Phi, psi and omega in degrees: 000135178287132177253125182212174174297139177233162176299315181298315182294314182290329174295321179297318178301313180298322182297326178299338183259008178302129180090342178251322177272146178291156172302140178073009168290322176262135183230137178269131178210132177048043174074020175224151175252118185238151177286151183288345173244140176236155179264127176259157189224036189278309191277163174120159181285148176277070181222162184300325180299315179291323176306309183294322181296319178295317179301314178298318182294321180294316177300315180297321180296314179297321179286355177252007176100021179245120182241016183245114189239125187238137177208188173205153183297329183276353179294119179053042174054048178079356185284332179294319176301319182291326176297321177294318177304317179294321179295320180299321178297316179296319181293320178299320179294335179267007176091019175252103184283161180306324185296344182270351188243138181257115184255130180234134171221175188219156174215153180158321180270137174294134180219140171285185183247113173077322181205159178287122180291158181296329177231089184302321181300317179296319179300310183291327177297313183292316186281328191236314185284314180301314179284359178080021180287322168211164174245168183303325183289345179280347187267132175249140177061020179074000187210358188235138181211141176218035174288153179307318181298319180292316180298321178299316179297314183291321177296318178301315178295318181297317179299319179294315179301318183280342182071033181231167176252002177206136173259138184285318178226123181242117184258143160287127190268113179046056181300333182298342179297340178283340186291349175294335183224003179243138179292160180301317178296319178296321179299314180299322179295318179295320178297315181301316180295320178295314181297318180300318177297315184294323175298324179292326179287333173298313180298327179280354178079017180267338171223156175264317181220161172226169182189200179232130171256114191241165172243296181262336194308321182254009181248004185264160165304141185301338182273353181294149184300323182258023175278153183227151179250117182300321183298327179294319181289320179298323179294320177298314179299320181293321178297325183282317191230008178069200183298339185269013181304156183250019172281090191231002183225138172228133176249135177208156179295133173211117181200181183298340178261349183224088188254012189303327182302330182264334193245344186255118180276075186250006181248150175235124177231124181050042177080359181254138178276138182200174177279168177295327177297316180292319180297316180298317179299316180298325188260003178072035181246134182275131178260131176244130179273123172260169177053044183301328177254003181047053181051040175090350185293332179253022181256010180202159177055038176284151179298150184303331184295337178292316177296320180296321183282321189254345183068221179070178192269328184208171185294326179298316178296319181295320180296318178293320179300319178300310186294320184275348184262351183298136178294116182117345176260128180272318179214147178247128182268139175222131179293129180222098183262358179219154183297330179293329174298316182299313181302318182293312186284329183287352174303331182288345178304323182267004181255129178297143174302160180298145177283165177301322179297314178299319182295315179297321178303319181302315182287323179296316180289324179298320181290329183267350183286000000 
């Protein structure tokens, strides 16, 4: 039997926090209940010390009311996925079953295994080109691939690294990076082939949902070469699998320094111009904020009006509060490679998200500041 996050399991996790977590810290989306903060696993050295620190941090995050765990196969050369696998074993031994936790990973970037090989070209030739997993023409920018064969290979490795038989959300990782050298029609064809494969893995029980984890694609002016239209992708998914398609998640940077998801009307849905937040809502797609603290850049020296609008004890808390409280964001990801990061950030579990009035105040004061 495939074990994955379930509505019943994630509700049970939230129920354990009744009276300790603030109202609306847990949010239901696409049949799962997720915490408004998620733990990210991007930064850090590819070494055993960092592996262990991440495992401890993930266990601490779950024990602090966070059940949304995000990684990618290329993070720390596959080691972040393995740190999560180790944490899942520890959590299971402590009585936290897999069904209560929402696991997200990504594929798209070529990555070695555990450490950078002395000859990367030889490594990729041996591991991928020789067995026919991809050919040179499938690679964009020297580092990105999203052919079905490659995604199948990466998902297989990811499941093994994580020690699970199903990933809850599987993202195409920064697909827009291909638009530097692939035409829009060719890009759409590659997306269609990837989506068709991903829908088949849903049927096989290896993933529950899929999506796109992006950096620039949804934050650009609509005329930019690497800008993307959410409605076009949703339409491709619908053509492949009808109303029951599983293209239901998009991850993009959203923080005090990168507010385009809320403020830039760069999407068109049914002939109407709107923001990506509005488009996602219209199309039934869940938005996840990445880079909530922008690697610490928005966690200090914020203008005084931010403190006046949001309150709280320090700028890091205010920056996280901003990202998780935006109307349209379900969860905000923050990298936590040490337990002390978890202790600091998890204070917000018991704090209600900002109200719409506080949020509006922030923008009103920002414009007049």
